[in-house]
N, C-alpha and C positions, 0 to 999 in steps of 0.2 A: 516287891522290893527288888530293885536292880542293884547288883553288886558291881563295884568298880573293877577295872582290869587288874589293878594292883592286888585287890582282895582275892580275885579268882586265881591269880598266879600263886599267891601265898597258900591257898587252900588245895592246890593241885596235888602236892605230895600226899596229903591226907586222903584225898579222894582215890588216888591210885592204890594206896595201901588197903583201903576199904574194899575196893574192887578185887584186889588180889586175895584178900582174906576169904572171899567167896569161893575160891578154888580155881586156879588157872587151868586151862585145858586147851588142846588144839593139836596141830601137827607141827613137827619140828625137824631139825637137822642135827646131826651129831658130828663131832670130830674127836680127836684124842690129844692128850698132852700130859706131860709131867715135867714141870720146870724147876721143881724143888723150892720155888719162892714161897714166902709167907703168903697164904691166901688172903684176898681182900676182906673176907668175912672174919679174919683173925684179928682185926682191929676192933676196939671197943665201940659199942653203941652203933654198930652197922645195921642191926636188925632188932626185932622184938625178942631179945634174948638177954638174960642176965650175964651170960659169959660168952665171949667170942669163941671162934673155932680154935682148938688147941694147935699150938705150934711147937716145934722142937729145935734144939740147938744143933750145932754142926755134927754132933755125935748121935743124933736122933733120939735125944733124951728130952722129955716134955719140959717146957720152960714154965717156971712158976709165974712169971709175969710176961708171958708171950704176947699178950695183947698190946703192950706198950714197948715191945722190943723191935728194933729196926729190922726190916726185911733183909734176908740174905742176898737178895737181888740188888741191894744198895751197898755201896762201899762201906765196909765195917759192920754191916748188919749181921745178926746172929740168930734170926728167926727163920726157920725153914718149914716146908711141908713135912709132916710126920709120916713115916713109912706105914703106920697103922691105918692111914687113909687110902689104902690100896683096895681095889675091888676084890670081891670074893663071891664064889658060887654058894647060894643057899641050897639049891637042888638043881636038877637038870634044866629047869625052865625059868628059874628065878635067880637073880644076882643082886647084890647090894654094892653101893659105892658112892662116889662123890663126883661133882662136876662144877665147872665154871659155867654159868648160865646167863642168858639174857632173854627175858620174857616180854612179849608184846604187851603194851599198855600197863607196864609195871615198872618197878624201880628196885634198886639194891636193898633199900630198907624193907621191902616186901618179900624179896626172895632169899635174902641171906638166911641160911640155916633151914629154909623150907625144903620139903622133900617132894619129889615128883616120880610117879610111876611111868616109866617109858615102856611102850610096847613097840618092838622093832617091826618095821613094815617092809623091809627090803633085805636082800643079802642072805647069807647062810643061816642067820639067826632069826629070820622072820618068824614072828609069833612068840618069841621069848620075851620075858619082861625083866626090867631092872629098875630098882628104886635107887635114886641118887639124891643125895643132899647137896644143896647149893652151898658151896664153901668159897666160891670165887665168882668174879664177874667176867664174862666173856662177851662175845658178840661179833667176832670177825665175820660171821656169815649173816649178821643182822638179827632180827628178832626170832624168838623160839629156837635158840641155839643152845645145845648142850655139849660142852667140851669135856668129855669124860676123862677123869684123872686115871691114867694107866701108866705105870712105870715103863719107860722105854717108848712112850707114845709120841715123843718129840718135845723139845723144850719150847719151840715157838719163838716169840719175840724175846723173851727173857730166859736167862740161864743161870740158876744158882747151883746146878748139879755139879759143875766143875769145882766150885768152892766147897760144897758139902761132901761129895764123894770122889772127886778127882776124875770126873767124866771128861771126855774130849771137849774141845772148845765149842762145838756145836751140839753137845749132848751126845747120847748114844744113838747111832744111826744118823738119819737125815734130820736136819733141824725141824722140819715140818713133816710129821708122819712117823719119825723114829725108826726103829729097827724093822727088819724084814721077816725074820723067822724066829721060831722058838729057840733054836740053838744059840741065838745071840743072847738069850737070857742067862745062859750059863756063866757068863763073865760078869754079871751084875753083882752089886753088893748083896749079901745074903738077905738083908731086910726087904729088898725089893724084888727078889726072884719070884716069889709066889704071885705077886701082882702082875709081873711081866708074863709069867706062864699062863695066867688066867686069860690073857688076850688071845692066846692060840689054842686054849682048851675050851672053856665054856663059851667064849666070844667067837671062837672058830675063825680067828683072823679077819673078821668082818672089817670092811674098809668104809668107815663113815656111813653106816646105815641110817635111813630115815626112821622117824618114830612118830607115833601118836603119844600124847602125854596127858596126864592129869595130876593135879596136886593131891597129895595124900598125907596123912599124919606120919611122922617119922617113926620107923621101928626103933625100939630101944637099943637093938644091936648096933645101929648106926650112930645114934647120939652118944652112946657109951664111949665110942672111939673118938668122935669129934669133939665131945664136951659141950656141944651147943644145942640147946632146945629152945624153940620159940615159945614165948609166953602164951600164945593163943593156939598152940599145937596140940598138946596133950588132951585138952578138953574136947577136942574134935575127933578123938580116936575112938572108933567103934569097937567094942569088945569082940575079939576074934578068937577062933580056935587055933590049935597047933597047925602051923604050915600055911595059914591064911594071911592075907595082906590087909593091914588097916586102911580104911578109906576115909577120905575127907568128908566130914558131915557138918557143915556150918549150921 
């Protein structure tokens, strides 16, 4: 049976999500950002999840209906990134966090709230691993791009940090790339200092290192902070012992 072009186009999103469900992997690029805007996966029904990513008000308090609240990057908006979605070190070689992503042969419905294990393949942190949950959509560098959410990493195109925290008009430091040294973190809002310091401690000031990546089941420590768990995620989590990383097992 031959399908019409219209039918094939209509089925494409479902095909892409099925492919992504098998577990994306490959080589990718990283950048960094923190624009304070409501993440794109904070809107309802963006992925296979009952709840969108948590968002916070201007005072960094979780919103009860953040999914339907206008983004702080829009005039009059009151939904912002929550400071609790800052990266942290699990141990000397593993860290957890969040990122805006763009995965080849996939789409936002497939990657929103999915987790990826990044193994850094260049720079001072070569060999270290980080599990990030996709809470936003990026892609300035094309496919397989992970824009890691790091306070002080640069606001990029959008800037809600001035509205939320009174940051300079271009954010802290340079608009793209952010601040230059750990000492700059001292002037940050208290809620963002730990995430800012992480960049110069565990991350060792790495400047956009390359990665290899694979999709993994999200650790509970990440989803507890983001509030977003994919419906097909937990069933794929292999039982693991203390200190080990859950792997994607379709």
